[in-house]
Chimera marker file (.cmm) of the C-alpha trace (Angstrom):
<marker_set name="trace">
<marker id="1" x="72.005" y="133.067" z="20.515" r="1" g="1" b="0" radius="0.5"/>
<marker id="2" x="70.993" y="129.457" z="21.498" r="1" g="1" b="0" radius="0.5"/>
<marker id="3" x="74.249" y="127.950" z="19.665" r="1" g="1" b="0" radius="0.5"/>
<marker id="4" x="76.379" y="130.970" z="20.705" r="1" g="1" b="0" radius="0.5"/>
<marker id="5" x="75.291" y="129.719" z="24.463" r="1" g="1" b="0" radius="0.5"/>
<marker id="6" x="77.337" y="126.530" z="24.292" r="1" g="1" b="0" radius="0.5"/>
<marker id="7" x="80.173" y="128.174" z="22.634" r="1" g="1" b="0" radius="0.5"/>
<marker id="8" x="80.393" y="130.776" z="25.346" r="1" g="1" b="0" radius="0.5"/>
<marker id="9" x="80.182" y="128.046" z="28.114" r="1" g="1" b="0" radius="0.5"/>
<marker id="10" x="83.179" y="125.929" z="26.293" r="1" g="1" b="0" radius="0.5"/>
<marker id="11" x="85.174" y="128.814" z="26.206" r="1" g="1" b="0" radius="0.5"/>
<marker id="12" x="84.942" y="129.405" z="29.947" r="1" g="1" b="0" radius="0.5"/>
<marker id="13" x="85.484" y="125.678" z="30.719" r="1" g="1" b="0" radius="0.5"/>
<marker id="14" x="88.523" y="125.775" z="28.609" r="1" g="1" b="0" radius="0.5"/>
<marker id="15" x="90.000" y="128.557" z="30.096" r="1" g="1" b="0" radius="0.5"/>
<marker id="16" x="89.438" y="127.389" z="33.624" r="1" g="1" b="0" radius="0.5"/>
<marker id="17" x="91.083" y="123.976" z="32.627" r="1" g="1" b="0" radius="0.5"/>
<marker id="18" x="94.223" y="125.354" z="31.134" r="1" g="1" b="0" radius="0.5"/>
<marker id="19" x="94.265" y="128.300" z="33.748" r="1" g="1" b="0" radius="0.5"/>
<marker id="20" x="94.958" y="126.137" z="36.610" r="1" g="1" b="0" radius="0.5"/>
<marker id="21" x="98.448" y="124.812" z="34.788" r="1" g="1" b="0" radius="0.5"/>
<marker id="22" x="101.406" y="126.365" z="36.073" r="1" g="1" b="0" radius="0.5"/>
<marker id="23" x="101.990" y="128.870" z="33.227" r="1" g="1" b="0" radius="0.5"/>
<marker id="24" x="101.926" y="126.305" z="30.512" r="1" g="1" b="0" radius="0.5"/>
<marker id="25" x="99.384" y="128.211" z="28.560" r="1" g="1" b="0" radius="0.5"/>
<marker id="26" x="99.397" y="132.108" z="27.654" r="1" g="1" b="0" radius="0.5"/>
<marker id="27" x="95.773" y="133.413" z="27.236" r="1" g="1" b="0" radius="0.5"/>
<marker id="28" x="95.013" y="136.748" z="25.316" r="1" g="1" b="0" radius="0.5"/>
<marker id="29" x="91.796" y="138.782" z="25.083" r="1" g="1" b="0" radius="0.5"/>
<marker id="30" x="91.670" y="140.543" z="21.660" r="1" g="1" b="0" radius="0.5"/>
<marker id="31" x="89.432" y="143.065" z="19.823" r="1" g="1" b="0" radius="0.5"/>
<marker id="32" x="89.527" y="142.517" z="16.290" r="1" g="1" b="0" radius="0.5"/>
<marker id="33" x="87.858" y="144.536" z="13.205" r="1" g="1" b="0" radius="0.5"/>
<marker id="34" x="87.376" y="142.464" z="10.029" r="1" g="1" b="0" radius="0.5"/>
<marker id="35" x="87.555" y="144.109" z="6.597" r="1" g="1" b="0" radius="0.5"/>
<marker id="36" x="85.928" y="141.884" z="3.569" r="1" g="1" b="0" radius="0.5"/>
<marker id="37" x="88.340" y="140.994" z="0.613" r="1" g="1" b="0" radius="0.5"/>
<marker id="38" x="85.734" y="138.865" z="-1.268" r="1" g="1" b="0" radius="0.5"/>
<marker id="39" x="82.287" y="137.511" z="-0.818" r="1" g="1" b="0" radius="0.5"/>
<marker id="40" x="79.391" y="137.107" z="-2.945" r="1" g="1" b="0" radius="0.5"/>
<marker id="41" x="77.452" y="139.753" z="-0.762" r="1" g="1" b="0" radius="0.5"/>
<marker id="42" x="80.546" y="141.737" z="-0.113" r="1" g="1" b="0" radius="0.5"/>
<marker id="43" x="78.306" y="145.082" z="0.077" r="1" g="1" b="0" radius="0.5"/>
<marker id="44" x="76.399" y="143.595" z="2.489" r="1" g="1" b="0" radius="0.5"/>
<marker id="45" x="79.021" y="142.631" z="4.771" r="1" g="1" b="0" radius="0.5"/>
<marker id="46" x="81.919" y="144.956" z="3.915" r="1" g="1" b="0" radius="0.5"/>
<marker id="47" x="82.966" y="145.266" z="7.549" r="1" g="1" b="0" radius="0.5"/>
<marker id="48" x="82.758" y="143.699" z="10.986" r="1" g="1" b="0" radius="0.5"/>
<marker id="49" x="84.055" y="143.961" z="14.754" r="1" g="1" b="0" radius="0.5"/>
<marker id="50" x="84.393" y="141.539" z="17.312" r="1" g="1" b="0" radius="0.5"/>
<marker id="51" x="86.009" y="139.489" z="19.859" r="1" g="1" b="0" radius="0.5"/>
<marker id="52" x="88.611" y="136.864" z="20.166" r="1" g="1" b="0" radius="0.5"/>
<marker id="53" x="90.580" y="134.433" z="22.598" r="1" g="1" b="0" radius="0.5"/>
<marker id="54" x="93.988" y="132.960" z="21.522" r="1" g="1" b="0" radius="0.5"/>
<marker id="55" x="95.555" y="130.400" z="23.744" r="1" g="1" b="0" radius="0.5"/>
<marker id="56" x="99.527" y="129.479" z="23.287" r="1" g="1" b="0" radius="0.5"/>
<marker id="57" x="100.475" y="126.215" z="24.851" r="1" g="1" b="0" radius="0.5"/>
<marker id="58" x="104.119" y="126.880" z="25.659" r="1" g="1" b="0" radius="0.5"/>
<marker id="59" x="106.463" y="124.161" z="24.345" r="1" g="1" b="0" radius="0.5"/>
<marker id="60" x="109.085" y="125.351" z="22.506" r="1" g="1" b="0" radius="0.5"/>
<marker id="61" x="109.437" y="127.846" z="19.300" r="1" g="1" b="0" radius="0.5"/>
<marker id="62" x="106.732" y="125.832" z="17.636" r="1" g="1" b="0" radius="0.5"/>
<marker id="63" x="103.550" y="126.085" z="19.810" r="1" g="1" b="0" radius="0.5"/>
<marker id="64" x="99.907" y="124.401" z="19.298" r="1" g="1" b="0" radius="0.5"/>
<marker id="65" x="97.536" y="127.145" z="19.357" r="1" g="1" b="0" radius="0.5"/>
<marker id="66" x="93.792" y="127.394" z="19.979" r="1" g="1" b="0" radius="0.5"/>
<marker id="67" x="91.970" y="130.710" z="18.118" r="1" g="1" b="0" radius="0.5"/>
<marker id="68" x="88.221" y="131.583" z="18.733" r="1" g="1" b="0" radius="0.5"/>
<marker id="69" x="86.926" y="134.567" z="17.376" r="1" g="1" b="0" radius="0.5"/>
<marker id="70" x="83.107" y="135.786" z="16.929" r="1" g="1" b="0" radius="0.5"/>
<marker id="71" x="82.557" y="138.730" z="14.506" r="1" g="1" b="0" radius="0.5"/>
<marker id="72" x="79.420" y="140.968" z="13.625" r="1" g="1" b="0" radius="0.5"/>
<marker id="73" x="79.263" y="142.382" z="10.496" r="1" g="1" b="0" radius="0.5"/>
<marker id="74" x="77.336" y="145.670" z="11.042" r="1" g="1" b="0" radius="0.5"/>
<marker id="75" x="77.077" y="147.718" z="7.909" r="1" g="1" b="0" radius="0.5"/>
<marker id="76" x="74.782" y="146.701" z="5.051" r="1" g="1" b="0" radius="0.5"/>
<marker id="77" x="73.830" y="148.442" z="1.741" r="1" g="1" b="0" radius="0.5"/>
<marker id="78" x="70.209" y="146.488" z="1.662" r="1" g="1" b="0" radius="0.5"/>
<marker id="79" x="70.584" y="145.344" z="-1.748" r="1" g="1" b="0" radius="0.5"/>
<marker id="80" x="68.742" y="141.950" z="-2.311" r="1" g="1" b="0" radius="0.5"/>
<marker id="81" x="70.907" y="139.259" z="-4.010" r="1" g="1" b="0" radius="0.5"/>
<marker id="82" x="69.531" y="135.953" z="-5.553" r="1" g="1" b="0" radius="0.5"/>
<marker id="83" x="71.103" y="133.190" z="-7.600" r="1" g="1" b="0" radius="0.5"/>
<marker id="84" x="70.446" y="132.664" z="-11.184" r="1" g="1" b="0" radius="0.5"/>
<marker id="85" x="67.242" y="130.370" z="-10.193" r="1" g="1" b="0" radius="0.5"/>
<marker id="86" x="65.943" y="132.893" z="-7.872" r="1" g="1" b="0" radius="0.5"/>
<marker id="87" x="67.075" y="131.817" z="-4.406" r="1" g="1" b="0" radius="0.5"/>
<marker id="88" x="68.271" y="134.431" z="-2.255" r="1" g="1" b="0" radius="0.5"/>
<marker id="89" x="71.939" y="134.548" z="-1.086" r="1" g="1" b="0" radius="0.5"/>
<marker id="90" x="72.130" y="135.468" z="2.817" r="1" g="1" b="0" radius="0.5"/>
<marker id="91" x="74.342" y="138.185" z="3.622" r="1" g="1" b="0" radius="0.5"/>
<marker id="92" x="76.718" y="137.492" z="6.640" r="1" g="1" b="0" radius="0.5"/>
<marker id="93" x="75.426" y="139.211" z="10.127" r="1" g="1" b="0" radius="0.5"/>
<marker id="94" x="77.967" y="137.274" z="12.432" r="1" g="1" b="0" radius="0.5"/>
<marker id="95" x="80.851" y="134.199" z="12.046" r="1" g="1" b="0" radius="0.5"/>
<marker id="96" x="82.036" y="132.323" z="15.063" r="1" g="1" b="0" radius="0.5"/>
<marker id="97" x="85.397" y="130.679" z="14.233" r="1" g="1" b="0" radius="0.5"/>
<marker id="98" x="87.047" y="127.675" z="16.228" r="1" g="1" b="0" radius="0.5"/>
<marker id="99" x="90.746" y="127.177" z="15.157" r="1" g="1" b="0" radius="0.5"/>
<marker id="100" x="93.136" y="124.994" z="16.154" r="1" g="1" b="0" radius="0.5"/>
<marker id="101" x="96.579" y="124.776" z="14.722" r="1" g="1" b="0" radius="0.5"/>
<marker id="102" x="100.338" y="126.172" z="15.674" r="1" g="1" b="0" radius="0.5"/>
<marker id="103" x="102.282" y="129.003" z="15.862" r="1" g="1" b="0" radius="0.5"/>
<marker id="104" x="105.852" y="129.491" z="15.440" r="1" g="1" b="0" radius="0.5"/>
<marker id="105" x="107.829" y="132.069" z="17.621" r="1" g="1" b="0" radius="0.5"/>
<marker id="106" x="110.857" y="132.603" z="15.777" r="1" g="1" b="0" radius="0.5"/>
<marker id="107" x="111.941" y="135.587" z="18.219" r="1" g="1" b="0" radius="0.5"/>
<marker id="108" x="110.577" y="136.550" z="21.564" r="1" g="1" b="0" radius="0.5"/>
<marker id="109" x="108.178" y="139.278" z="20.098" r="1" g="1" b="0" radius="0.5"/>
<marker id="110" x="107.284" y="137.892" z="16.974" r="1" g="1" b="0" radius="0.5"/>
<marker id="111" x="104.884" y="134.918" z="15.959" r="1" g="1" b="0" radius="0.5"/>
<marker id="112" x="103.641" y="133.278" z="12.844" r="1" g="1" b="0" radius="0.5"/>
<marker id="113" x="100.688" y="131.055" z="13.030" r="1" g="1" b="0" radius="0.5"/>
<marker id="114" x="98.334" y="128.899" z="10.879" r="1" g="1" b="0" radius="0.5"/>
<marker id="115" x="95.209" y="127.695" z="12.429" r="1" g="1" b="0" radius="0.5"/>
<marker id="116" x="92.018" y="125.620" z="10.767" r="1" g="1" b="0" radius="0.5"/>
<marker id="117" x="88.814" y="124.372" z="11.733" r="1" g="1" b="0" radius="0.5"/>
<marker id="118" x="84.862" y="125.238" z="11.671" r="1" g="1" b="0" radius="0.5"/>
<marker id="119" x="83.535" y="128.537" z="10.795" r="1" g="1" b="0" radius="0.5"/>
<marker id="120" x="79.708" y="128.975" z="11.611" r="1" g="1" b="0" radius="0.5"/>
<marker id="121" x="78.148" y="131.456" z="9.322" r="1" g="1" b="0" radius="0.5"/>
<marker id="122" x="74.248" y="131.726" z="9.042" r="1" g="1" b="0" radius="0.5"/>
<marker id="123" x="73.428" y="128.348" z="10.775" r="1" g="1" b="0" radius="0.5"/>
<marker id="124" x="76.361" y="126.673" z="8.420" r="1" g="1" b="0" radius="0.5"/>
<marker id="125" x="79.520" y="124.851" z="9.446" r="1" g="1" b="0" radius="0.5"/>
<marker id="126" x="82.440" y="125.492" z="6.795" r="1" g="1" b="0" radius="0.5"/>
<marker id="127" x="85.893" y="124.719" z="6.818" r="1" g="1" b="0" radius="0.5"/>
<marker id="128" x="87.777" y="127.595" z="7.444" r="1" g="1" b="0" radius="0.5"/>
<marker id="129" x="91.678" y="128.815" z="7.788" r="1" g="1" b="0" radius="0.5"/>
<marker id="130" x="93.437" y="131.445" z="9.216" r="1" g="1" b="0" radius="0.5"/>
<marker id="131" x="97.320" y="132.301" z="8.776" r="1" g="1" b="0" radius="0.5"/>
<marker id="132" x="98.557" y="135.229" z="10.953" r="1" g="1" b="0" radius="0.5"/>
<marker id="133" x="101.414" y="137.329" z="11.620" r="1" g="1" b="0" radius="0.5"/>
<marker id="134" x="101.514" y="138.508" z="15.284" r="1" g="1" b="0" radius="0.5"/>
<marker id="135" x="103.750" y="140.461" z="17.446" r="1" g="1" b="0" radius="0.5"/>
<marker id="136" x="104.264" y="141.605" z="21.131" r="1" g="1" b="0" radius="0.5"/>
<marker id="137" x="104.881" y="145.206" z="22.049" r="1" g="1" b="0" radius="0.5"/>
<marker id="138" x="107.360" y="144.151" z="24.643" r="1" g="1" b="0" radius="0.5"/>
<marker id="139" x="109.770" y="141.083" z="25.732" r="1" g="1" b="0" radius="0.5"/>
<marker id="140" x="107.269" y="140.670" z="28.505" r="1" g="1" b="0" radius="0.5"/>
<marker id="141" x="104.525" y="139.830" z="26.035" r="1" g="1" b="0" radius="0.5"/>
<marker id="142" x="101.831" y="141.791" z="28.026" r="1" g="1" b="0" radius="0.5"/>
<marker id="143" x="100.029" y="143.251" z="24.718" r="1" g="1" b="0" radius="0.5"/>
<marker id="144" x="99.769" y="141.731" z="21.306" r="1" g="1" b="0" radius="0.5"/>
<marker id="145" x="99.060" y="142.732" z="17.686" r="1" g="1" b="0" radius="0.5"/>
<marker id="146" x="97.950" y="140.331" z="14.774" r="1" g="1" b="0" radius="0.5"/>
<marker id="147" x="97.380" y="140.667" z="11.171" r="1" g="1" b="0" radius="0.5"/>
<marker id="148" x="95.201" y="137.780" z="9.615" r="1" g="1" b="0" radius="0.5"/>
<marker id="149" x="93.903" y="136.344" z="6.571" r="1" g="1" b="0" radius="0.5"/>
<marker id="150" x="90.904" y="134.472" z="6.803" r="1" g="1" b="0" radius="0.5"/>
<marker id="151" x="89.054" y="132.219" z="4.176" r="1" g="1" b="0" radius="0.5"/>
<marker id="152" x="85.795" y="130.537" z="4.547" r="1" g="1" b="0" radius="0.5"/>
<marker id="153" x="85.511" y="127.737" z="1.636" r="1" g="1" b="0" radius="0.5"/>
<marker id="154" x="82.479" y="127.163" z="-0.237" r="1" g="1" b="0" radius="0.5"/>
<marker id="155" x="80.750" y="129.891" z="2.099" r="1" g="1" b="0" radius="0.5"/>
<marker id="156" x="77.883" y="130.100" z="-0.964" r="1" g="1" b="0" radius="0.5"/>
<marker id="157" x="76.396" y="126.616" z="-1.907" r="1" g="1" b="0" radius="0.5"/>
<marker id="158" x="75.362" y="127.209" z="-5.004" r="1" g="1" b="0" radius="0.5"/>
<marker id="159" x="78.320" y="129.043" z="-6.463" r="1" g="1" b="0" radius="0.5"/>
<marker id="160" x="81.160" y="127.228" z="-4.719" r="1" g="1" b="0" radius="0.5"/>
<marker id="161" x="82.482" y="131.150" z="-3.861" r="1" g="1" b="0" radius="0.5"/>
<marker id="162" x="84.639" y="131.201" z="-0.865" r="1" g="1" b="0" radius="0.5"/>
<marker id="163" x="84.503" y="134.066" z="1.659" r="1" g="1" b="0" radius="0.5"/>
<marker id="164" x="87.643" y="136.133" z="2.694" r="1" g="1" b="0" radius="0.5"/>
<marker id="165" x="88.576" y="138.727" z="4.820" r="1" g="1" b="0" radius="0.5"/>
<marker id="166" x="91.642" y="140.609" z="6.783" r="1" g="1" b="0" radius="0.5"/>
<marker id="167" x="91.714" y="140.615" z="10.241" r="1" g="1" b="0" radius="0.5"/>
<marker id="168" x="93.303" y="143.255" z="12.601" r="1" g="1" b="0" radius="0.5"/>
<marker id="169" x="93.378" y="142.494" z="16.302" r="1" g="1" b="0" radius="0.5"/>
<marker id="170" x="94.764" y="143.876" z="19.289" r="1" g="1" b="0" radius="0.5"/>
<marker id="171" x="94.785" y="141.714" z="22.592" r="1" g="1" b="0" radius="0.5"/>
<marker id="172" x="95.979" y="141.757" z="26.249" r="1" g="1" b="0" radius="0.5"/>
<marker id="173" x="96.982" y="138.782" z="28.191" r="1" g="1" b="0" radius="0.5"/>
<marker id="174" x="95.076" y="137.380" z="30.573" r="1" g="1" b="0" radius="0.5"/>
<marker id="175" x="97.123" y="134.834" z="32.322" r="1" g="1" b="0" radius="0.5"/>
<link id1="1" id2="2" r="1" g="1" b="0" radius="0.2"/>
<link id1="2" id2="3" r="1" g="1" b="0" radius="0.2"/>
<link id1="3" id2="4" r="1" g="1" b="0" radius="0.2"/>
<link id1="4" id2="5" r="1" g="1" b="0" radius="0.2"/>
<link id1="5" id2="6" r="1" g="1" b="0" radius="0.2"/>
<link id1="6" id2="7" r="1" g="1" b="0" radius="0.2"/>
<link id1="7" id2="8" r="1" g="1" b="0" radius="0.2"/>
<link id1="8" id2="9" r="1" g="1" b="0" radius="0.2"/>
<link id1="9" id2="10" r="1" g="1" b="0" radius="0.2"/>
<link id1="10" id2="11" r="1" g="1" b="0" radius="0.2"/>
<link id1="11" id2="12" r="1" g="1" b="0" radius="0.2"/>
<link id1="12" id2="13" r="1" g="1" b="0" radius="0.2"/>
<link id1="13" id2="14" r="1" g="1" b="0" radius="0.2"/>
<link id1="14" id2="15" r="1" g="1" b="0" radius="0.2"/>
<link id1="15" id2="16" r="1" g="1" b="0" radius="0.2"/>
<link id1="16" id2="17" r="1" g="1" b="0" radius="0.2"/>
<link id1="17" id2="18" r="1" g="1" b="0" radius="0.2"/>
<link id1="18" id2="19" r="1" g="1" b="0" radius="0.2"/>
<link id1="19" id2="20" r="1" g="1" b="0" radius="0.2"/>
<link id1="20" id2="21" r="1" g="1" b="0" radius="0.2"/>
<link id1="21" id2="22" r="1" g="1" b="0" radius="0.2"/>
<link id1="22" id2="23" r="1" g="1" b="0" radius="0.2"/>
<link id1="23" id2="24" r="1" g="1" b="0" radius="0.2"/>
<link id1="24" id2="25" r="1" g="1" b="0" radius="0.2"/>
<link id1="25" id2="26" r="1" g="1" b="0" radius="0.2"/>
<link id1="26" id2="27" r="1" g="1" b="0" radius="0.2"/>
<link id1="27" id2="28" r="1" g="1" b="0" radius="0.2"/>
<link id1="28" id2="29" r="1" g="1" b="0" radius="0.2"/>
<link id1="29" id2="30" r="1" g="1" b="0" radius="0.2"/>
<link id1="30" id2="31" r="1" g="1" b="0" radius="0.2"/>
<link id1="31" id2="32" r="1" g="1" b="0" radius="0.2"/>
<link id1="32" id2="33" r="1" g="1" b="0" radius="0.2"/>
<link id1="33" id2="34" r="1" g="1" b="0" radius="0.2"/>
<link id1="34" id2="35" r="1" g="1" b="0" radius="0.2"/>
<link id1="35" id2="36" r="1" g="1" b="0" radius="0.2"/>
<link id1="36" id2="37" r="1" g="1" b="0" radius="0.2"/>
<link id1="37" id2="38" r="1" g="1" b="0" radius="0.2"/>
<link id1="38" id2="39" r="1" g="1" b="0" radius="0.2"/>
<link id1="39" id2="40" r="1" g="1" b="0" radius="0.2"/>
<link id1="40" id2="41" r="1" g="1" b="0" radius="0.2"/>
<link id1="41" id2="42" r="1" g="1" b="0" radius="0.2"/>
<link id1="42" id2="43" r="1" g="1" b="0" radius="0.2"/>
<link id1="43" id2="44" r="1" g="1" b="0" radius="0.2"/>
<link id1="44" id2="45" r="1" g="1" b="0" radius="0.2"/>
<link id1="45" id2="46" r="1" g="1" b="0" radius="0.2"/>
<link id1="46" id2="47" r="1" g="1" b="0" radius="0.2"/>
<link id1="47" id2="48" r="1" g="1" b="0" radius="0.2"/>
<link id1="48" id2="49" r="1" g="1" b="0" radius="0.2"/>
<link id1="49" id2="50" r="1" g="1" b="0" radius="0.2"/>
<link id1="50" id2="51" r="1" g="1" b="0" radius="0.2"/>
<link id1="51" id2="52" r="1" g="1" b="0" radius="0.2"/>
<link id1="52" id2="53" r="1" g="1" b="0" radius="0.2"/>
<link id1="53" id2="54" r="1" g="1" b="0" radius="0.2"/>
<link id1="54" id2="55" r="1" g="1" b="0" radius="0.2"/>
<link id1="55" id2="56" r="1" g="1" b="0" radius="0.2"/>
<link id1="56" id2="57" r="1" g="1" b="0" radius="0.2"/>
<link id1="57" id2="58" r="1" g="1" b="0" radius="0.2"/>
<link id1="58" id2="59" r="1" g="1" b="0" radius="0.2"/>
<link id1="59" id2="60" r="1" g="1" b="0" radius="0.2"/>
<link id1="60" id2="61" r="1" g="1" b="0" radius="0.2"/>
<link id1="61" id2="62" r="1" g="1" b="0" radius="0.2"/>
<link id1="62" id2="63" r="1" g="1" b="0" radius="0.2"/>
<link id1="63" id2="64" r="1" g="1" b="0" radius="0.2"/>
<link id1="64" id2="65" r="1" g="1" b="0" radius="0.2"/>
<link id1="65" id2="66" r="1" g="1" b="0" radius="0.2"/>
<link id1="66" id2="67" r="1" g="1" b="0" radius="0.2"/>
<link id1="67" id2="68" r="1" g="1" b="0" radius="0.2"/>
<link id1="68" id2="69" r="1" g="1" b="0" radius="0.2"/>
<link id1="69" id2="70" r="1" g="1" b="0" radius="0.2"/>
<link id1="70" id2="71" r="1" g="1" b="0" radius="0.2"/>
<link id1="71" id2="72" r="1" g="1" b="0" radius="0.2"/>
<link id1="72" id2="73" r="1" g="1" b="0" radius="0.2"/>
<link id1="73" id2="74" r="1" g="1" b="0" radius="0.2"/>
<link id1="74" id2="75" r="1" g="1" b="0" radius="0.2"/>
<link id1="75" id2="76" r="1" g="1" b="0" radius="0.2"/>
<link id1="76" id2="77" r="1" g="1" b="0" radius="0.2"/>
<link id1="77" id2="78" r="1" g="1" b="0" radius="0.2"/>
<link id1="78" id2="79" r="1" g="1" b="0" radius="0.2"/>
<link id1="79" id2="80" r="1" g="1" b="0" radius="0.2"/>
<link id1="80" id2="81" r="1" g="1" b="0" radius="0.2"/>
<link id1="81" id2="82" r="1" g="1" b="0" radius="0.2"/>
<link id1="82" id2="83" r="1" g="1" b="0" radius="0.2"/>
<link id1="83" id2="84" r="1" g="1" b="0" radius="0.2"/>
<link id1="84" id2="85" r="1" g="1" b="0" radius="0.2"/>
<link id1="85" id2="86" r="1" g="1" b="0" radius="0.2"/>
<link id1="86" id2="87" r="1" g="1" b="0" radius="0.2"/>
<link id1="87" id2="88" r="1" g="1" b="0" radius="0.2"/>
<link id1="88" id2="89" r="1" g="1" b="0" radius="0.2"/>
<link id1="89" id2="90" r="1" g="1" b="0" radius="0.2"/>
<link id1="90" id2="91" r="1" g="1" b="0" radius="0.2"/>
<link id1="91" id2="92" r="1" g="1" b="0" radius="0.2"/>
<link id1="92" id2="93" r="1" g="1" b="0" radius="0.2"/>
<link id1="93" id2="94" r="1" g="1" b="0" radius="0.2"/>
<link id1="94" id2="95" r="1" g="1" b="0" radius="0.2"/>
<link id1="95" id2="96" r="1" g="1" b="0" radius="0.2"/>
<link id1="96" id2="97" r="1" g="1" b="0" radius="0.2"/>
<link id1="97" id2="98" r="1" g="1" b="0" radius="0.2"/>
<link id1="98" id2="99" r="1" g="1" b="0" radius="0.2"/>
<link id1="99" id2="100" r="1" g="1" b="0" radius="0.2"/>
<link id1="100" id2="101" r="1" g="1" b="0" radius="0.2"/>
<link id1="101" id2="102" r="1" g="1" b="0" radius="0.2"/>
<link id1="102" id2="103" r="1" g="1" b="0" radius="0.2"/>
<link id1="103" id2="104" r="1" g="1" b="0" radius="0.2"/>
<link id1="104" id2="105" r="1" g="1" b="0" radius="0.2"/>
<link id1="105" id2="106" r="1" g="1" b="0" radius="0.2"/>
<link id1="106" id2="107" r="1" g="1" b="0" radius="0.2"/>
<link id1="107" id2="108" r="1" g="1" b="0" radius="0.2"/>
<link id1="108" id2="109" r="1" g="1" b="0" radius="0.2"/>
<link id1="109" id2="110" r="1" g="1" b="0" radius="0.2"/>
<link id1="110" id2="111" r="1" g="1" b="0" radius="0.2"/>
<link id1="111" id2="112" r="1" g="1" b="0" radius="0.2"/>
<link id1="112" id2="113" r="1" g="1" b="0" radius="0.2"/>
<link id1="113" id2="114" r="1" g="1" b="0" radius="0.2"/>
<link id1="114" id2="115" r="1" g="1" b="0" radius="0.2"/>
<link id1="115" id2="116" r="1" g="1" b="0" radius="0.2"/>
<link id1="116" id2="117" r="1" g="1" b="0" radius="0.2"/>
<link id1="117" id2="118" r="1" g="1" b="0" radius="0.2"/>
<link id1="118" id2="119" r="1" g="1" b="0" radius="0.2"/>
<link id1="119" id2="120" r="1" g="1" b="0" radius="0.2"/>
<link id1="120" id2="121" r="1" g="1" b="0" radius="0.2"/>
<link id1="121" id2="122" r="1" g="1" b="0" radius="0.2"/>
<link id1="122" id2="123" r="1" g="1" b="0" radius="0.2"/>
<link id1="123" id2="124" r="1" g="1" b="0" radius="0.2"/>
<link id1="124" id2="125" r="1" g="1" b="0" radius="0.2"/>
<link id1="125" id2="126" r="1" g="1" b="0" radius="0.2"/>
<link id1="126" id2="127" r="1" g="1" b="0" radius="0.2"/>
<link id1="127" id2="128" r="1" g="1" b="0" radius="0.2"/>
<link id1="128" id2="129" r="1" g="1" b="0" radius="0.2"/>
<link id1="129" id2="130" r="1" g="1" b="0" radius="0.2"/>
<link id1="130" id2="131" r="1" g="1" b="0" radius="0.2"/>
<link id1="131" id2="132" r="1" g="1" b="0" radius="0.2"/>
<link id1="132" id2="133" r="1" g="1" b="0" radius="0.2"/>
<link id1="133" id2="134" r="1" g="1" b="0" radius="0.2"/>
<link id1="134" id2="135" r="1" g="1" b="0" radius="0.2"/>
<link id1="135" id2="136" r="1" g="1" b="0" radius="0.2"/>
<link id1="136" id2="137" r="1" g="1" b="0" radius="0.2"/>
<link id1="137" id2="138" r="1" g="1" b="0" radius="0.2"/>
<link id1="138" id2="139" r="1" g="1" b="0" radius="0.2"/>
<link id1="139" id2="140" r="1" g="1" b="0" radius="0.2"/>
<link id1="140" id2="141" r="1" g="1" b="0" radius="0.2"/>
<link id1="141" id2="142" r="1" g="1" b="0" radius="0.2"/>
<link id1="142" id2="143" r="1" g="1" b="0" radius="0.2"/>
<link id1="143" id2="144" r="1" g="1" b="0" radius="0.2"/>
<link id1="144" id2="145" r="1" g="1" b="0" radius="0.2"/>
<link id1="145" id2="146" r="1" g="1" b="0" radius="0.2"/>
<link id1="146" id2="147" r="1" g="1" b="0" radius="0.2"/>
<link id1="147" id2="148" r="1" g="1" b="0" radius="0.2"/>
<link id1="148" id2="149" r="1" g="1" b="0" radius="0.2"/>
<link id1="149" id2="150" r="1" g="1" b="0" radius="0.2"/>
<link id1="150" id2="151" r="1" g="1" b="0" radius="0.2"/>
<link id1="151" id2="152" r="1" g="1" b="0" radius="0.2"/>
<link id1="152" id2="153" r="1" g="1" b="0" radius="0.2"/>
<link id1="153" id2="154" r="1" g="1" b="0" radius="0.2"/>
<link id1="154" id2="155" r="1" g="1" b="0" radius="0.2"/>
<link id1="155" id2="156" r="1" g="1" b="0" radius="0.2"/>
<link id1="156" id2="157" r="1" g="1" b="0" radius="0.2"/>
<link id1="157" id2="158" r="1" g="1" b="0" radius="0.2"/>
<link id1="158" id2="159" r="1" g="1" b="0" radius="0.2"/>
<link id1="159" id2="160" r="1" g="1" b="0" radius="0.2"/>
<link id1="160" id2="161" r="1" g="1" b="0" radius="0.2"/>
<link id1="161" id2="162" r="1" g="1" b="0" radius="0.2"/>
<link id1="162" id2="163" r="1" g="1" b="0" radius="0.2"/>
<link id1="163" id2="164" r="1" g="1" b="0" radius="0.2"/>
<link id1="164" id2="165" r="1" g="1" b="0" radius="0.2"/>
<link id1="165" id2="166" r="1" g="1" b="0" radius="0.2"/>
<link id1="166" id2="167" r="1" g="1" b="0" radius="0.2"/>
<link id1="167" id2="168" r="1" g="1" b="0" radius="0.2"/>
<link id1="168" id2="169" r="1" g="1" b="0" radius="0.2"/>
<link id1="169" id2="170" r="1" g="1" b="0" radius="0.2"/>
<link id1="170" id2="171" r="1" g="1" b="0" radius="0.2"/>
<link id1="171" id2="172" r="1" g="1" b="0" radius="0.2"/>
<link id1="172" id2="173" r="1" g="1" b="0" radius="0.2"/>
<link id1="173" id2="174" r="1" g="1" b="0" radius="0.2"/>
<link id1="174" id2="175" r="1" g="1" b="0" radius="0.2"/>
</marker_set>
């Protein structure tokens, strides 16, 4: 919780600083559902729910974007997993992603994005990528939906296995 507080504070400062610009940033608050595609402890974290914040910097069809998300994995099969040398393999209780990249808006109601950056899992800082397909429900771009693939590299330090999930999100424009 002590590590999450500075991240939340940073998000509010970021929103306030960009929110004062004259409509050069679009900000969406998103609710998301993640399902685990592959992980060494997939049974201990098969799905999760969370919230996210996505910022688009308006420039042209290719826009810089920031994607912040926090997910809690709620289901657990209560099976203890360990490495070959007897060390426990931790399941994922939660994940916080701080990704940045670009979004391409070929038409007004559809966008493709690719973001990357640090992912915080079990007190580890790992590299993650998140390609997404997003759409707006109308040309006013008030509501958005997004389908994303998330890959976190070297999630398990001993086997160097990655963590992968599919994320579905629904968002509303804040400003």
